[in-house]
PASEBA-1860 file (N, C-alpha, C; in nm, 3 decimals):
! residues 119
1> XXXXXXXX> -2.064/-0.401/1.653/-1.985/-0.427/1.532/-1.919/-0.299/1.486 ~ -1.803/-0.313/1.426/-1.728/-0.200/1.375/-1.716/-0.215/1.224 ~ -1.731/-0.105/1.154/-1.716/-0.106/1.008/-1.614/-0.001/0.966 ~ -1.539/-0.035/0.862/-1.448/0.059/0.797/-1.499/0.080/0.655 ~ -1.518/0.204/0.618/-1.570/0.234/0.485/-1.473/0.327/0.413 ~ -1.422/0.279/0.299/-1.329/0.359/0.219/-1.405/0.439/0.114 ~ -1.346/0.549/0.074/-1.400/0.628/-0.036/-1.286/0.706/-0.100 ~ -1.312/0.758/-0.220/-1.215/0.845/-0.284/-1.141/0.784/-0.401
9> XXXXXXXX> -1.164/0.657/-0.428/-1.097/0.595/-0.542/-1.155/0.645/-0.674 ~ -1.091/0.604/-0.783/-1.140/0.643/-0.913/-1.035/0.629/-1.020 ~ -1.064/0.690/-1.135/-0.973/0.688/-1.249/-0.899/0.820/-1.255 ~ -0.768/0.814/-1.268/-0.686/0.935/-1.275/-0.574/0.914/-1.376 ~ -0.531/1.021/-1.439/-0.422/1.013/-1.535/-0.288/1.005/-1.463 ~ -0.190/0.947/-1.529/-0.055/0.944/-1.469/-0.010/1.086/-1.432 ~ 0.050/1.096/-1.314/0.091/1.226/-1.262/-0.014/1.295/-1.179 ~ -0.135/1.241/-1.180/-0.244/1.302/-1.105/-0.244/1.264/-0.959
17> XXXXXXXX> -0.349/1.310/-0.889/-0.360/1.289/-0.745/-0.498/1.237/-0.709 ~ -0.502/1.163/-0.600/-0.627/1.118/-0.540/-0.610/1.120/-0.389 ~ -0.721/1.138/-0.320/-0.721/1.131/-0.174/-0.823/1.027/-0.130 ~ -0.774/0.923/-0.064/-0.860/0.819/-0.011/-0.895/0.848/0.134 ~ -1.015/0.811/0.173/-1.060/0.825/0.312/-1.108/0.690/0.362 ~ -1.091/0.670/0.491/-1.140/0.548/0.557/-1.201/0.590/0.689 ~ -1.330/0.568/0.703/-1.402/0.609/0.823/-1.446/0.487/0.902 ~ -1.413/0.486/1.028/-1.458/0.380/1.117/-1.588/0.419/1.184
25> XXXXXXXX> -1.681/0.323/1.192/-1.809/0.351/1.258/-1.849/0.232/1.343 ~ -1.934/0.260/1.440/-1.977/0.156/1.531/-1.980/0.213/1.672 ~ -1.976/0.126/1.769/-1.977/0.173/1.907/-1.874/0.098/1.989 ~ -1.830/0.162/2.095/-1.741/0.100/2.193/-1.613/0.047/2.131 ~ -1.545/0.131/2.052/-1.420/0.087/1.996/-1.315/0.197/2.004 ~ -1.190/0.155/2.008/-1.078/0.247/2.009/-0.977/0.198/1.905 ~ -0.943/0.284/1.811/-0.851/0.245/1.703/-0.708/0.272/1.746 ~ -0.623/0.173/1.731/-0.480/0.187/1.758/-0.412/0.229/1.628
33> XXXXXXXX> -0.362/0.136/1.553/-0.295/0.167/1.428/-0.394/0.155/1.312 ~ -0.379/0.244/1.212/-0.454/0.235/1.088/-0.356/0.227/0.972 ~ -0.403/0.166/0.864/-0.313/0.153/0.751/-0.386/0.135/0.620 ~ -0.310/0.153/0.514/-0.360/0.128/0.378/-0.276/0.018/0.314 ~ -0.346/-0.072/0.249/-0.283/-0.180/0.173/-0.342/-0.176/0.033 ~ -0.276/-0.242/-0.060/-0.331/-0.248/-0.195/-0.307/-0.385/-0.256 ~ -0.392/-0.418/-0.350/-0.379/-0.546/-0.419/-0.408/-0.526/-0.567 ~ -0.307/-0.549/-0.647/-0.321/-0.541/-0.792/-0.361/-0.677/-0.846
41> XXXXXXXX> -0.421/-0.682/-0.964/-0.463/-0.811/-1.021/-0.346/-0.908/-1.032 ~ -0.367/-1.030/-0.980/-0.265/-1.132/-0.989/-0.152/-1.119/-0.890 ~ -0.162/-1.021/-0.801/-0.057/-0.999/-0.702/-0.111/-1.010/-0.562 ~ -0.019/-1.027/-0.467/-0.059/-1.034/-0.327/-0.085/-0.893/-0.271 ~ -0.165/-0.890/-0.165/-0.191/-0.762/-0.099/-0.060/-0.714/-0.035 ~ -0.032/-0.584/-0.050/0.092/-0.530/0.003/0.065/-0.403/0.083 ~ 0.155/-0.379/0.177/0.147/-0.260/0.260/0.177/-0.135/0.177 ~ 0.098/-0.030/0.202/0.128/0.100/0.143/0.181/0.194/0.252
49> XXXXXXXX> 0.104/0.209/0.360/0.144/0.299/0.467/0.063/0.269/0.592 ~ 0.121/0.298/0.708/0.050/0.285/0.834/0.073/0.409/0.919 ~ -0.017/0.430/1.015/-0.004/0.542/1.107/-0.056/0.499/1.243 ~ 0.022/0.529/1.347/-0.018/0.493/1.483/-0.114/0.597/1.538 ~ -0.168/0.567/1.655/-0.259/0.662/1.718/-0.187/0.791/1.755 ~ -0.057/0.783/1.774/0.022/0.901/1.807/0.076/0.974/1.686 ~ 0.051/0.919/1.566/0.092/0.987/1.444/0.221/0.937/1.382 ~ 0.279/0.832/1.437/0.400/0.776/1.376/0.363/0.704/1.247
57> XXXXXXXX> 0.434/0.737/1.140/0.400/0.682/1.009/0.508/0.587/0.958 ~ 0.465/0.499/0.869/0.554/0.404/0.804/0.506/0.387/0.660 ~ 0.601/0.390/0.565/0.566/0.383/0.425/0.642/0.272/0.354 ~ 0.576/0.210/0.257/0.646/0.123/0.166/0.738/0.209/0.079 ~ 0.846/0.149/0.032/0.940/0.225/-0.051/0.869/0.285/-0.173 ~ 0.772/0.215/-0.227/0.701/0.262/-0.347/0.616/0.386/-0.319 ~ 0.584/0.409/-0.191/0.498/0.520/-0.153/0.575/0.642/-0.101 ~ 0.697/0.621/-0.061/0.775/0.729/0.000/0.794/0.845/-0.098
65> XXXXXXXX> 0.767/0.966/-0.048/0.785/1.086/-0.128/0.667/1.120/-0.216 ~ 0.572/1.027/-0.232/0.455/1.053/-0.317/0.324/1.047/-0.239 ~ 0.317/0.958/-0.141/0.194/0.938/-0.065/0.212/0.992/0.077 ~ 0.102/1.041/0.135/0.103/1.087/0.273/-0.018/1.030/0.346 ~ 0.008/0.960/0.455/-0.099/0.907/0.538/-0.121/0.999/0.656 ~ -0.247/1.019/0.692/-0.281/1.103/0.807/-0.409/1.048/0.871 ~ -0.442/1.100/0.987/-0.564/1.054/1.052/-0.622/1.163/1.139 ~ -0.752/1.151/1.159/-0.826/1.239/1.250/-0.885/1.147/1.356
73> XXXXXXXX> -0.821/1.143/1.472/-0.866/1.049/1.576/-1.007/1.080/1.624 ~ -1.044/1.207/1.628/-1.178/1.244/1.675/-1.286/1.191/1.582 ~ -1.250/1.173/1.454/-1.347/1.124/1.355/-1.325/0.977/1.321 ~ -1.227/0.914/1.386/-1.194/0.774/1.354/-1.172/0.756/1.204 ~ -1.104/0.849/1.145/-1.085/0.851/1.001/-0.938/0.860/0.966 ~ -0.902/0.789/0.861/-0.766/0.787/0.810/-0.770/0.829/0.663 ~ -0.665/0.898/0.621/-0.659/0.947/0.484/-0.529/0.901/0.417 ~ -0.535/0.890/0.285/-0.414/0.864/0.208/-0.414/0.960/0.090
81> XXXXXXXX> -0.325/1.058/0.097/-0.308/1.152/-0.014/-0.205/1.093/-0.108 ~ -0.246/1.072/-0.232/-0.158/1.010/-0.331/-0.130/1.109/-0.443 ~ -0.005/1.145/-0.459/0.038/1.237/-0.563/0.130/1.168/-0.662 ~ 0.149/1.230/-0.776/0.240/1.176/-0.879/0.209/1.029/-0.907 ~ 0.083/1.000/-0.927/0.041/0.861/-0.945/0.095/0.802/-1.074 ~ 0.126/0.673/-1.066/0.182/0.599/-1.179/0.089/0.484/-1.216 ~ 0.096/0.435/-1.338/0.011/0.320/-1.375/0.030/0.201/-1.281 ~ 0.150/0.184/-1.229/0.174/0.070/-1.138/0.110/0.088/-1.001
89> XXXXXXXX> 0.052/0.204/-0.976/-0.025/0.224/-0.853/-0.168/0.172/-0.866 ~ -0.205/0.130/-0.986/-0.340/0.075/-1.008/-0.361/-0.049/-0.922 ~ -0.466/-0.047/-0.842/-0.495/-0.157/-0.751/-0.624/-0.127/-0.676 ~ -0.672/-0.228/-0.604/-0.777/-0.204/-0.504/-0.707/-0.168/-0.374 ~ -0.744/-0.057/-0.316/-0.683/-0.010/-0.192/-0.777/-0.043/-0.075 ~ -0.718/-0.106/0.026/-0.793/-0.149/0.143/-0.744/-0.074/0.267 ~ -0.840/-0.035/0.349/-0.809/0.024/0.479/-0.806/-0.087/0.584 ~ -0.715/-0.073/0.678/-0.702/-0.169/0.787/-0.693/-0.095/0.919
97> XXXXXXXX> -0.755/-0.152/1.022/-0.747/-0.091/1.155/-0.721/-0.198/1.259 ~ -0.624/-0.170/1.342/-0.594/-0.251/1.461/-0.666/-0.183/1.576 ~ -0.767/-0.247/1.632/-0.851/-0.175/1.728/-0.899/-0.265/1.841 ~ -0.942/-0.200/1.947/-1.013/-0.266/2.055/-1.162/-0.240/2.037 ~ -1.238/-0.349/2.031/-1.384/-0.340/2.033/-1.427/-0.396/2.168 ~ -1.463/-0.306/2.259/-1.477/-0.348/2.397/-1.340/-0.388/2.449 ~ -1.326/-0.511/2.496/-1.197/-0.559/2.545/-1.128/-0.652/2.447 ~ -1.186/-0.669/2.329/-1.132/-0.760/2.229/-1.052/-0.683/2.125
105> XXXXXXXX> -0.927/-0.723/2.107/-0.842/-0.660/2.006/-0.852/-0.738/1.875 ~ -0.878/-0.667/1.768/-0.897/-0.732/1.638/-0.845/-0.643/1.526 ~ -0.827/-0.705/1.410/-0.794/-0.633/1.287/-0.918/-0.630/1.199 ~ -0.951/-0.512/1.153/-1.065/-0.495/1.065/-1.018/-0.445/0.929 ~ -1.092/-0.486/0.826/-1.064/-0.442/0.690/-1.186/-0.374/0.630 ~ -1.161/-0.275/0.547/-1.268/-0.218/0.469/-1.293/-0.302/0.345 ~ -1.390/-0.260/0.265/-1.430/-0.338/0.149/-1.343/-0.311/0.028 ~ -1.264/-0.205/0.034/-1.173/-0.174/-0.076/-1.229/-0.069/-0.170
113> XXXXXXX> -1.140/0.010/-0.228/-1.178/0.109/-0.328/-1.080/0.101/-0.444 ~ -1.132/0.102/-0.565/-1.049/0.084/-0.684/-0.981/0.215/-0.721 ~ -0.852/0.206/-0.745/-0.773/0.317/-0.799/-0.714/0.272/-0.932 ~ -0.745/0.346/-1.037/-0.694/0.314/-1.170/-0.619/0.435/-1.224 ~ -0.493/0.413/-1.258/-0.409/0.521/-1.313/-0.381/0.487/-1.459 ~ -0.441/0.564/-1.547/-0.432/0.535/-1.690/-0.460/0.659/-1.771 ~ -0.396/0.668/-1.885/-0.423/0.779/-1.975/-0.529/0.739/-2.079
END
């Protein structure tokens, strides 16, 4: 079994920064693409950013210029550096991984971490 565990969420004032981490654990797996999604109350889950195993990144328009996604393949870990946070960034942030577990390709989700931007 493979698990994704997020950390780093919390309460921050507008204009502040947070760094989220997502660590994959388990055995016999290889992660292809990793990404961050978020879901605000009453809204659908939306893409924030993705990163391929080779480092190619993709950002939602709302994240461009403020958020940076990165990964450490040796640690099976993905990060999301969030700067200049706004109240509208408040949401539960979920990590996602497109991976092979043995010969089976699947999408895995973490449990989510709450980010609240408020004064």
